[in-house]
All heavy atoms as an XYZ file, in Angstrom:
819
protein
N     110.702     95.036    -32.514
C     109.274     95.268    -32.578
C     108.899     95.516    -34.034
O     109.511     96.325    -34.707
C     108.934     96.464    -31.701
C     107.497     96.832    -31.755
S     107.221     98.407    -31.012
C     106.485     98.045    -29.530
N     107.943     94.798    -34.466
C     107.522     94.903    -35.846
C     106.321     95.850    -35.905
O     105.303     95.627    -35.267
C     107.141     93.518    -36.415
C     108.338     92.575    -36.326
C     106.630     93.663    -37.830
C     108.024     91.170    -36.704
N     106.489     96.962    -36.657
C     105.408     97.932    -36.826
C     105.061     97.952    -38.307
O     105.938     98.106    -39.150
C     105.837     99.322    -36.351
C     106.228     99.281    -34.875
C     104.732    100.348    -36.564
C     106.771    100.576    -34.344
N     103.795     97.815    -38.603
C     103.413     97.806    -39.995
C     103.443     99.221    -40.580
O     103.610    100.209    -39.887
C     102.054     97.130    -40.185
C     100.939     97.847    -39.453
O     101.262     98.657    -38.565
O      99.779     97.612    -39.774
N     103.318     99.313    -41.844
C     103.431    100.559    -42.588
C     102.352    101.577    -42.194
O     102.620    102.766    -42.090
C     103.328    100.226    -44.071
C     103.779    101.270    -44.946
C     103.795    100.738    -46.346
N     105.012    101.219    -46.941
C     105.381    100.986    -48.145
N     104.671    100.196    -48.888
N     106.471    101.485    -48.628
N     101.127    101.144    -41.976
C     100.015    102.018    -41.616
C     100.279    102.725    -40.284
O     100.019    103.916    -40.139
C      98.715    101.203    -41.563
C      97.500    102.016    -41.179
C      96.936    102.914    -42.093
C      96.901    101.880    -39.940
C      95.833    103.650    -41.771
C      95.790    102.603    -39.602
C      95.248    103.502    -40.519
O      94.149    104.236    -40.186
N     100.818    102.061    -39.315
C     101.114    102.642    -38.011
C     102.218    103.681    -38.130
O     102.160    104.740    -37.504
C     101.524    101.548    -37.014
O     100.538    100.519    -37.001
C     101.684    102.101    -35.629
N     103.254    103.413    -38.954
C     104.320    104.386    -39.166
C     103.784    105.673    -39.782
O     104.149    106.776    -39.385
C     105.414    103.806    -40.061
C     106.267    102.778    -39.390
C     107.354    102.315    -40.343
C     108.201    101.247    -39.716
N     109.249    100.776    -40.632
N     102.931    105.552    -40.751
C     102.341    106.733    -41.411
C     101.480    107.503    -40.412
O     101.547    108.748    -40.344
C     101.528    106.312    -42.657
C     100.722    107.476    -43.200
C     102.440    105.741    -43.725
N     100.699    106.800    -39.652
C      99.826    107.449    -38.672
C     100.635    108.185    -37.599
O     100.321    109.330    -37.237
C      98.906    106.399    -38.031
C      97.740    106.902    -37.209
C      96.802    107.751    -38.048
C      96.995    105.749    -36.584
N     101.685    107.600    -37.098
C     102.545    108.234    -36.104
C     103.256    109.465    -36.688
O     103.427    110.484    -36.020
C     103.573    107.236    -35.566
C     102.967    106.103    -34.766
S     102.172    106.657    -33.275
C     103.568    106.852    -32.238
N     103.670    109.384    -37.960
C     104.323    110.521    -38.618
C     103.352    111.679    -38.761
O     103.717    112.852    -38.526
C     104.862    110.090    -39.997
O     105.710    108.957    -39.840
C     105.617    111.211    -40.653
N     102.111    111.403    -39.122
C     101.106    112.459    -39.266
C     100.832    113.122    -37.918
O     100.774    114.362    -37.806
C      99.811    111.883    -39.896
C      98.674    112.887    -39.807
C     100.072    111.481    -41.332
N     100.665    112.326    -36.872
C     100.433    112.896    -35.533
C     101.616    113.759    -35.075
O     101.449    114.824    -34.489
C     100.182    111.798    -34.502
C      98.807    111.197    -34.580
C      98.633    109.852    -34.288
C      97.701    111.945    -34.928
C      97.370    109.279    -34.335
C      96.447    111.387    -34.978
C      96.274    110.043    -34.698
N     102.827    113.310    -35.382
C     104.016    114.066    -35.009
C     104.058    115.410    -35.726
O     104.347    116.454    -35.125
C     105.287    113.259    -35.325
O     105.216    111.990    -34.682
C     106.528    113.990    -34.885
N     103.758    115.411    -37.008
C     103.748    116.670    -37.771
C     102.653    117.619    -37.281
O     102.859    118.836    -37.196
C     103.580    116.372    -39.263
C     104.788    115.757    -39.958
C     104.451    115.397    -41.392
C     105.967    116.707    -39.895
N     101.491    117.065    -36.966
C     100.392    117.902    -36.470
C     100.765    118.547    -35.137
O     100.543    119.746    -34.916
C      99.092    117.074    -36.346
C      98.036    117.826    -35.557
C      98.563    116.720    -37.717
N     101.364    117.787    -34.239
C     101.784    118.349    -32.948
C     102.889    119.383    -33.118
O     102.918    120.408    -32.432
C     102.241    117.226    -32.019
C     101.138    116.352    -31.428
C     101.742    115.195    -30.634
C     100.222    117.179    -30.554
N     103.809    119.143    -34.051
C     104.878    120.101    -34.318
C     104.322    121.415    -34.857
O     104.700    122.501    -34.393
C     105.886    119.495    -35.298
C     107.040    120.419    -35.686
C     107.961    120.621    -34.492
C     107.795    119.848    -36.867
N     103.398    121.338    -35.801
C     102.799    122.551    -36.359
C     101.949    123.286    -35.316
O     101.901    124.520    -35.294
C     101.961    122.215    -37.589
C     102.753    121.813    -38.832
C     101.798    121.408    -39.951
C     103.659    122.942    -39.276
N     101.283    122.536    -34.465
C     100.499    123.157    -33.403
C     101.407    123.914    -32.433
O     101.072    124.990    -31.954
C      99.681    122.089    -32.665
C      98.680    122.701    -31.724
O      98.305    123.846    -31.900
N      98.259    121.937    -30.724
N     102.566    123.364    -32.141
C     103.517    124.036    -31.266
C     104.146    125.251    -31.909
O     104.493    126.231    -31.236
N     104.315    125.236    -33.232
C     104.906    126.370    -33.951
C     103.886    127.436    -34.347
O     104.265    128.466    -34.903
C     105.629    125.867    -35.207
C     106.858    124.992    -34.970
C     107.399    124.482    -36.307
C     107.928    125.768    -34.224
N     102.629    127.226    -34.065
C     101.573    128.151    -34.471
C     101.788    129.581    -33.972
O     101.572    130.528    -34.725
C     100.202    127.624    -34.021
C      99.072    128.458    -34.563
O      99.211    129.072    -35.613
N      97.962    128.475    -33.852
N     102.192    129.826    -32.718
C     102.407    131.212    -32.292
C     103.477    131.945    -33.102
O     103.417    133.155    -33.262
C     102.832    131.084    -30.824
C     102.266    129.782    -30.385
C     102.289    128.906    -31.595
N     104.468    131.218    -33.637
C     105.492    131.867    -34.447
C     105.065    131.995    -35.903
O     105.440    132.934    -36.583
C     106.802    131.076    -34.381
C     107.487    131.217    -33.055
C     108.091    132.327    -32.577
C     107.599    130.221    -32.056
N     108.586    132.078    -31.328
C     108.310    130.788    -30.975
C     107.188    128.900    -31.962
C     108.614    130.084    -29.820
C     107.493    128.216    -30.815
C     108.193    128.799    -29.765
N     104.291    131.068    -36.390
C     103.860    131.098    -37.783
C     102.747    132.117    -37.985
O     102.791    132.926    -38.903
C     103.396    129.696    -38.234
C     104.583    128.727    -38.210
C     102.784    129.752    -39.622
C     104.181    127.287    -38.441
N     101.734    132.072    -37.115
C     100.582    132.960    -37.251
C     100.288    133.584    -35.883
O      99.375    133.135    -35.178
C      99.375    132.166    -37.771
C      98.199    133.066    -38.058
O      98.345    134.265    -38.128
N      97.032    132.455    -38.232
N     100.999    134.645    -35.477
C     100.765    135.232    -34.150
C      99.412    135.935    -34.091
O      98.921    136.476    -35.079
C     101.912    136.230    -33.990
C     102.350    136.539    -35.365
C     102.049    135.337    -36.199
N      98.820    135.906    -32.912
C      97.525    136.561    -32.749
C      97.736    138.066    -32.598
O      98.816    138.539    -32.239
C      96.805    136.009    -31.522
O      97.591    136.260    -30.374
N      96.681    138.831    -32.870
C      96.762    140.292    -32.780
C      96.745    140.702    -31.314
O      95.872    140.302    -30.552
C      95.579    140.915    -33.510
C      95.688    142.412    -33.635
C      94.555    142.981    -34.470
O      93.639    142.263    -34.831
N      94.622    144.247    -34.756
N      97.714    141.511    -30.910
C      97.890    141.855    -29.512
C      97.391    143.256    -29.203
O      97.054    143.569    -28.076
C      99.382    141.731    -29.123
C      99.571    141.924    -27.639
C      99.924    140.394    -29.540
N      97.324    144.127    -30.170
C      96.957    145.523    -29.931
C      95.447    145.650    -29.774
O      94.677    144.885    -30.339
C      97.441    146.427    -31.079
C      98.944    146.442    -31.142
C      96.868    145.993    -32.404
N      95.037    146.632    -28.991
C      93.612    146.901    -28.800
C      93.129    147.804    -29.930
O      93.845    148.693    -30.389
C      93.378    147.574    -27.464
N      91.914    147.590    -30.351
C      91.323    148.400    -31.402
C      90.287    149.309    -30.772
O      89.384    148.859    -30.067
C      90.671    147.515    -32.481
C      91.725    146.622    -33.127
C      89.973    148.363    -33.514
C      91.147    145.586    -34.059
N      90.419    150.610    -31.012
C      89.512    151.583    -30.428
C      88.383    151.873    -31.403
O      88.633    152.119    -32.589
C      90.277    152.875    -30.112
C      89.440    153.912    -29.438
C      90.246    155.145    -29.098
O      91.460    155.136    -29.272
O      89.633    156.124    -28.682
N      87.161    151.850    -30.912
C      86.010    152.161    -31.749
C      85.840    153.673    -31.813
O      85.618    154.330    -30.806
C      84.731    151.537    -31.177
C      84.763    150.030    -31.245
O      85.424    149.482    -32.106
N      84.057    149.380    -30.355
N      85.960    154.236    -33.000
C      85.749    155.678    -33.175
C      84.773    155.891    -34.315
O      84.611    155.048    -35.201
C      87.067    156.396    -33.486
O      87.648    155.809    -34.652
C      88.034    156.300    -32.332
N      84.152    157.053    -34.292
C      83.252    157.399    -35.385
C      84.071    157.986    -36.515
O      85.278    158.151    -36.427
C      82.190    158.409    -34.901
O      82.858    159.556    -34.395
C      81.335    157.799    -33.812
N      83.417    158.354    -37.603
C      84.142    158.856    -38.771
C      84.770    160.216    -38.524
O      85.755    160.558    -39.175
C      83.182    158.957    -39.975
O      82.068    159.764    -39.611
C      82.718    157.585    -40.397
N      84.246    161.012    -37.576
C      84.828    162.332    -37.329
C      85.958    162.280    -36.309
O      86.517    163.311    -35.949
C      83.765    163.332    -36.888
C      83.060    162.917    -35.614
O      83.284    161.796    -35.148
O      82.284    163.739    -35.095
N      86.325    161.098    -35.821
C      87.462    160.952    -34.922
C      87.106    160.979    -33.456
O      87.959    160.794    -32.620
N      85.853    161.207    -33.125
C      85.466    161.229    -31.715
C      85.118    159.827    -31.270
O      84.759    158.970    -32.079
C      84.255    162.149    -31.483
O      83.168    161.665    -32.279
C      84.579    163.577    -31.880
N      85.214    159.600    -29.995
C      84.901    158.273    -29.469
C      83.406    158.018    -29.535
O      82.596    158.912    -29.342
C      85.381    158.138    -28.026
C      86.868    158.052    -27.919
C      87.267    157.763    -26.516
C      88.773    157.620    -26.418
N      89.205    157.322    -25.083
N      83.062    156.794    -29.752
C      81.670    156.406    -29.822
C      81.150    156.202    -28.409
O      81.627    155.343    -27.688
C      81.537    155.118    -30.640
C      80.119    154.792    -30.978
O      79.203    155.526    -30.584
N      79.909    153.715    -31.692
N      80.184    156.995    -27.972
C      79.671    156.930    -26.615
C      78.530    155.961    -26.423
O      77.898    155.953    -25.382
N      78.241    155.135    -27.408
C      77.120    154.212    -27.296
C      77.431    153.018    -26.407
O      76.547    152.243    -26.088
C      76.705    153.721    -28.684
C      76.160    154.851    -29.525
O      75.653    155.831    -28.999
N      76.284    154.721    -30.830
N      78.682    152.836    -26.033
C      79.050    151.670    -25.235
C      78.691    151.835    -23.768
O      78.635    150.868    -23.042
C      80.549    151.392    -25.369
C      80.910    151.001    -26.784
O      80.075    150.510    -27.516
N      82.142    151.244    -27.160
N      78.490    153.059    -23.292
C      78.187    153.307    -21.881
C      76.687    153.179    -21.647
O      75.878    153.689    -22.412
C      78.644    154.698    -21.465
S      80.424    154.887    -21.500
N      76.345    152.516    -20.569
C      74.932    152.406    -20.237
C      74.492    153.668    -19.502
O      75.310    154.451    -19.025
C      74.689    151.172    -19.369
O      75.290    151.348    -18.105
N      73.193    153.860    -19.380
C      72.674    155.051    -18.705
C      73.025    155.022    -17.222
O      73.274    156.058    -16.610
C      71.167    155.166    -18.904
O      70.516    154.043    -18.328
N      73.090    153.832    -16.630
C      73.456    153.714    -15.216
C      74.898    154.146    -15.000
O      75.211    154.817    -14.024
C      73.242    152.273    -14.737
C      73.457    152.083    -13.256
C      72.439    152.844    -12.420
O      71.318    153.067    -12.836
N      72.848    153.264    -11.247
N      75.785    153.775    -15.931
C      77.181    154.187    -15.830
C      77.303    155.702    -15.936
O      78.089    156.328    -15.225
C      78.023    153.527    -16.915
C      78.176    152.033    -16.702
O      78.001    151.575    -15.546
O      78.451    151.327    -17.687
N      76.523    156.296    -16.820
C      76.552    157.756    -16.971
C      76.051    158.446    -15.702
O      76.613    159.441    -15.256
C      75.722    158.188    -18.173
C      76.338    157.800    -19.498
C      75.460    158.202    -20.656
C      76.025    157.706    -21.974
N      75.177    158.028    -23.109
N      75.002    157.900    -15.089
C      74.480    158.473    -13.850
C      75.507    158.367    -12.737
O      75.709    159.315    -11.973
C      73.194    157.766    -13.433
C      72.003    158.080    -14.305
C      70.775    157.298    -13.862
C      69.618    157.509    -14.805
N      68.464    156.689    -14.445
N      76.166    157.216    -12.650
C      77.185    157.031    -11.618
C      78.356    157.975    -11.813
O      78.885    158.535    -10.849
C      77.683    155.585    -11.603
C      76.646    154.636    -11.057
O      75.715    155.039    -10.368
N      76.800    153.362    -11.372
N      78.764    158.206    -13.057
C      79.880    159.108    -13.301
C      79.483    160.546    -12.977
O      80.297    161.316    -12.471
C      80.374    158.993    -14.740
O      79.374    159.390    -15.644
N      78.247    160.910    -13.232
C      77.783    162.264    -12.877
C      77.732    162.438    -11.369
O      78.097    163.498    -10.837
C      76.405    162.543    -13.481
C      76.377    162.778    -14.989
C      74.934    162.933    -15.474
C      77.188    164.001    -15.350
N      77.306    161.404    -10.642
C      77.297    161.478     -9.183
C      78.712    161.622     -8.637
O      78.958    162.387     -7.704
C      76.640    160.230     -8.593
C      75.140    160.196     -8.741
C      74.571    158.940     -8.128
C      73.069    158.859     -8.350
N      72.507    157.613     -7.800
N      79.659    160.891     -9.226
C      81.050    160.993     -8.793
C      81.602    162.389     -9.064
O      82.330    162.946     -8.248
C      81.915    159.951     -9.506
C      81.675    158.542     -9.041
S      82.147    158.270     -7.336
C      83.906    158.484     -7.462
N      81.234    162.977    -10.210
C      81.694    164.317    -10.548
C      81.127    165.342     -9.572
O      81.843    166.228     -9.094
C      81.294    164.654    -11.982
C      81.731    166.015    -12.509
C      83.253    166.116    -12.506
C      81.179    166.249    -13.899
N      79.847    165.207     -9.234
C      79.245    166.114     -8.262
C      79.889    165.947     -6.889
O      80.142    166.926     -6.182
C      77.737    165.853     -8.164
C      76.961    166.283     -9.390
C      75.509    165.852     -9.333
O      75.092    165.252     -8.318
O      74.802    166.114    -10.308
N      80.185    164.720     -6.518
C      80.854    164.462     -5.240
C      82.236    165.089     -5.202
O      82.642    165.658     -4.183
N      82.969    165.008     -6.301
C      84.296    165.617     -6.357
C      84.202    167.136     -6.267
O      85.012    167.782     -5.599
C      85.016    165.217     -7.651
C      85.416    163.760     -7.697
S      86.566    163.284     -6.408
C      87.988    164.215     -6.883
N      83.214    167.717     -6.925
C      83.022    169.175     -6.846
C      82.694    169.595     -5.417
O      83.210    170.607     -4.924
C      81.921    169.628     -7.802
C      82.362    169.568     -9.245
O      83.546    169.589     -9.549
N      81.396    169.487    -10.142
N      81.830    168.849     -4.749
C      81.505    169.161     -3.357
C      82.725    169.036     -2.456
O      82.933    169.863     -1.553
C      80.388    168.241     -2.851
C      79.058    168.543     -3.492
O      78.821    169.642     -3.994
N      78.172    167.561     -3.505
N      83.539    168.033     -2.699
C      84.756    167.836     -1.907
C      85.737    168.990     -2.117
O      86.342    169.480     -1.161
C      85.411    166.508     -2.287
C      86.663    166.124     -1.517
C      86.335    165.934     -0.037
C      87.269    164.872     -2.086
N      85.877    169.455     -3.358
C      86.763    170.585     -3.636
C      86.265    171.843     -2.930
O      87.055    172.609     -2.388
C      86.864    170.822     -5.141
C      87.687    169.783     -5.858
C      87.721    169.991     -7.356
O      87.068    170.941     -7.851
O      88.398    169.216     -8.037
N      84.949    172.059     -2.945
C      84.395    173.224     -2.237
C      84.650    173.138     -0.740
O      85.015    174.117     -0.088
C      82.893    173.334     -2.499
C      82.588    174.071     -3.784
C      81.109    174.380     -3.885
N      80.639    173.624     -5.033
C      79.610    172.825     -5.067
N      78.877    172.648     -4.006
N      79.286    172.183     -6.156
N      84.474    171.954     -0.167
C      84.702    171.756      1.259
C      86.162    171.999      1.622
O      86.467    172.665      2.612
C      84.288    170.338      1.660
C      84.512    169.948      3.120
C      83.637    170.806      4.033
C      84.216    168.485      3.325
N      87.086    171.484      0.797
C      88.505    171.691      1.062
C      88.875    173.172      0.952
O      89.693    173.670      1.715
C      89.347    170.859      0.108
C      89.318    169.354      0.364
C      90.109    168.620     -0.705
C      89.860    169.020      1.733
N      88.286    173.883      0.011
C      88.522    175.327     -0.106
C      88.020    176.065      1.120
O      88.682    176.997      1.617
N      86.859    175.682      1.629
C      86.322    176.316      2.840
C      87.235    176.051      4.032
O      87.509    176.953      4.825
C      84.912    175.779      3.112
C      84.339    176.240      4.428
C      83.905    177.545      4.585
C      84.269    175.384      5.515
C      83.396    177.986      5.789
C      83.771    175.805      6.724
C      83.323    177.115      6.859
O      82.833    177.543      8.058
N      87.707    174.824      4.176
C      88.603    174.485      5.283
C      89.903    175.269      5.179
O      90.402    175.801      6.172
C      88.865    172.965      5.320
C      87.589    172.221      5.716
C      89.994    172.623      6.274
C      87.689    170.721      5.579
N      90.427    175.392      3.986
C      91.679    176.133      3.790
C      91.506    177.602      4.157
O      92.357    178.188      4.834
C      92.144    175.988      2.341
C      93.456    176.666      2.059
C      93.879    176.524      0.607
O      93.061    176.121     -0.228
O      95.048    176.828      0.325
N      90.395    178.201      3.733
C      90.184    179.612      4.069
C      89.969    179.789      5.569
O      90.427    180.778      6.159
C      88.996    180.172      3.285
O      87.793    179.545      3.688
N      89.311    178.848      6.209
C      89.114    178.925      7.658
C      90.448    178.819      8.395
O      90.704    179.555      9.351
C      88.178    177.823      8.140
O      86.904    177.961      7.561
N      91.309    177.930      7.945
C      92.626    177.785      8.573
C      93.442    179.061      8.386
O      94.119    179.525      9.309
C      93.358    176.549      7.995
C      94.826    176.528      8.399
C      92.677    175.278      8.462
N      93.371    179.655      7.207
C      94.091    180.907      6.964
C      93.567    182.016      7.874
O      94.352    182.816      8.407
C      93.973    181.325      5.503
C      94.812    180.454      4.589
O      95.760    179.824      5.032
N      94.448    180.401      3.326
N      92.255    182.094      8.077
C      91.688    183.105      8.978
C      92.159    182.882     10.410
O      92.478    183.841     11.125
C      90.155    183.081      8.921
C      89.619    183.634      7.622
O      90.309    184.350      6.903
N      88.391    183.265      7.299
N      92.218    181.637     10.837
C      92.678    181.332     12.196
C      94.146    181.714     12.347
O      94.545    182.303     13.357
C      92.452    179.835     12.511
C      90.954    179.549     12.611
C      93.171    179.433     13.791
C      90.609    178.074     12.693
N      94.966    181.435     11.340
C      96.381    181.789     11.411
C      96.552    183.307     11.500
O      97.385    183.792     12.269
C      97.132    181.245     10.192
C      97.350    179.750     10.233
C      98.015    179.234      8.973
O      98.085    179.930      7.963
N      98.496    177.993      9.033
N      95.775    184.057     10.729
C      95.868    185.518     10.798
C      95.435    186.023     12.169
O      96.041    186.956     12.719
C      95.000    186.151      9.699
C      95.517    185.990      8.266
C      94.488    186.542      7.274
C      96.842    186.704      8.094
N      94.411    185.422     12.741
C      93.939    185.837     14.063
C      95.007    185.555     15.122
O      95.275    186.391     15.987
C      92.636    185.097     14.409
O      91.680    185.345     13.388
C      92.087    185.554     15.738
N      95.629    184.399     15.057
C      96.668    184.050     16.030
C      97.858    184.994     15.899
O      98.412    185.461     16.904
C      97.090    182.578     15.851
C      98.353    182.263     16.639
C      95.968    181.651     16.262
N      98.240    185.333     14.681
C      99.341    186.271     14.478
C      98.996    187.638     15.044
O      99.837    188.305     15.651
C      99.678    186.394     12.992
C     100.420    185.203     12.448
C     100.730    185.380     10.977
C     101.403    184.148     10.407
N     101.674    184.270      8.980
N      97.750    188.063     14.864
C      97.315    189.358     15.414
C      97.342    189.357     16.935
O      97.765    190.332     17.568
N      96.906    188.268     17.530
C      96.919    188.173     18.999
C      98.362    188.163     19.498
O      98.685    188.843     20.486
C      96.157    186.902     19.464
C      94.663    187.051     19.173
C      96.411    186.636     20.942
C      93.867    185.792     19.405
N      99.239    187.441     18.861
C     100.649    187.414     19.255
C     101.261    188.808     19.172
O     102.028    189.224     20.051
C     101.451    186.454     18.368
C     101.166    185.000     18.677
O     100.608    184.722     19.756
O     101.496    184.144     17.833
N     100.921    189.547     18.126
C     101.465    190.899     17.980
C     100.968    191.811     19.087
O     101.727    192.581     19.670
C     101.076    191.452     16.607
C     101.760    192.771     16.276
C     101.311    193.335     14.962
N      99.886    193.653     15.083
C      98.985    193.440     14.117
N      99.360    192.909     12.998
N      97.726    193.743     14.303
N      99.689    191.704     19.424
C      99.138    192.556     20.477
C      99.717    192.200     21.835
O      99.993    193.071     22.654
C      97.610    192.439     20.510
C      96.942    193.122     19.356
C      95.446    192.995     19.441
C      94.791    193.662     18.242
N      93.341    193.523     18.270
N      99.911    190.927     22.095
C     100.473    190.500     23.374
C     101.910    190.975     23.496
O     102.342    191.392     24.571
C     100.378    188.962     23.517
C     101.213    188.462     24.694
C      98.929    188.546     23.690
N     102.654    190.963     22.413
C     104.053    191.393     22.480
C     104.166    192.901     22.666
O     105.180    193.397     23.138
C     104.798    190.955     21.224
O     104.291    191.638     20.095
N     103.118    193.666     22.355
C     103.155    195.118     22.536
C     102.897    195.540     23.971
O     103.263    196.641     24.375
C     102.124    195.785     21.612
C     102.480    195.702     20.152
C     101.380    196.253     19.264
O     100.330    196.686     19.788
O     101.564    196.235     18.036
N     102.245    194.708     24.769
C     101.976    195.057     26.154
C     103.279    195.095     26.943
O     104.168    194.276     26.718
C     101.023    194.049     26.817
C      99.598    194.164     26.332
C      98.945    193.060     25.789
C      98.900    195.357     26.448
C      97.656    193.153     25.344
C      97.603    195.447     25.996
C      96.982    194.347     25.451
O      95.700    194.451     25.017
N     103.355    196.026     27.906
C     104.559    196.028     28.739
C     104.568    194.786     29.614
O     103.530    194.301     30.039
C     104.435    197.303     29.572
C     103.008    197.692     29.486
C     102.451    197.103     28.234
N     105.725    194.300     29.847
C     105.819    193.087     30.642
C     105.528    193.384     32.089
O     105.767    194.478     32.589
C     107.192    192.447     30.475
O     108.162    193.320     30.989
N     105.039    192.443     32.824
C     104.698    192.633     34.226
C     105.943    192.641     35.109
O     105.977    193.287     36.128
C     103.765    191.524     34.688
C     102.413    191.604     34.064
C     101.581    190.487     34.585
N     100.195    190.878     34.605
C      99.222    190.084     34.958
N      99.485    188.857     35.337
N      97.991    190.502     34.954
N     106.887    191.855     34.691
C     108.109    191.765     35.481
C     109.093    192.844     35.026
O     109.715    192.696     33.992
C     108.771    190.397     35.364
C     107.827    189.297     35.855
O     107.021    189.550     36.726
N     107.969    188.121     35.281
N     109.164    193.884     35.755
C     110.117    194.924     35.400
C     111.395    194.703     36.197
O     111.370    194.256     37.327
C     109.552    196.328     35.728
O     109.220    196.371     37.101
C     108.328    196.585     34.885
N     112.460    195.012     35.603
C     113.761    194.844     36.273
C     114.043    195.987     37.240
O     114.863    195.867     38.114
C     114.877    194.727     35.255
O     114.846    195.886     34.407
C     114.698    193.471     34.417
N     113.356    197.085     37.038
C     113.567    198.234     37.926
C     112.717    198.093     39.181
O     111.584    197.655     39.118
C     113.170    199.531     37.229
C     113.980    199.802     35.979
C     113.456    201.051     35.303
O     112.660    201.793     35.917
O     113.847    201.275     34.163
N     113.243    198.492     40.256
C     112.477    198.487     41.500
C     111.943    199.876     41.715
O     112.613    200.863     41.492
C     113.369    198.106     42.680
C     113.810    196.680     42.621
C     114.584    196.332     43.837
C     115.000    194.891     43.817
N     115.741    194.506     44.957
N     110.747    199.981     42.217
C     110.131    201.292     42.453
C     110.387    201.782     43.819
O     110.547    201.342     44.808
C     108.637    201.224     42.213
C     108.356    200.989     40.767
C     106.891    201.006     40.557
N     106.629    200.706     39.171
C     105.468    200.748     38.648
N     104.436    201.077     39.334
N     105.289    200.472     37.404
């Protein structure tokens, strides 16, 4: 097959371009780390949150506080019931039994 000089040069250029494109991740790797936006005093910049997001987070915080209060109430109620049951068991065990082994 007879290939003229222009075609050989063109094929060589395409080959080099494809080779460099394939080696690009090793030659010039992209930045993988995340960059955090902070202000000059080191605190996070809060301008990225919308007002709706802030309202939703406040509602979630209030919901969590209500849930914690409810769980505390349930726990104290269960503790009161346990103390009552223990008191009843103690009183029942103090009564004389009905079945006496002695005959009258």
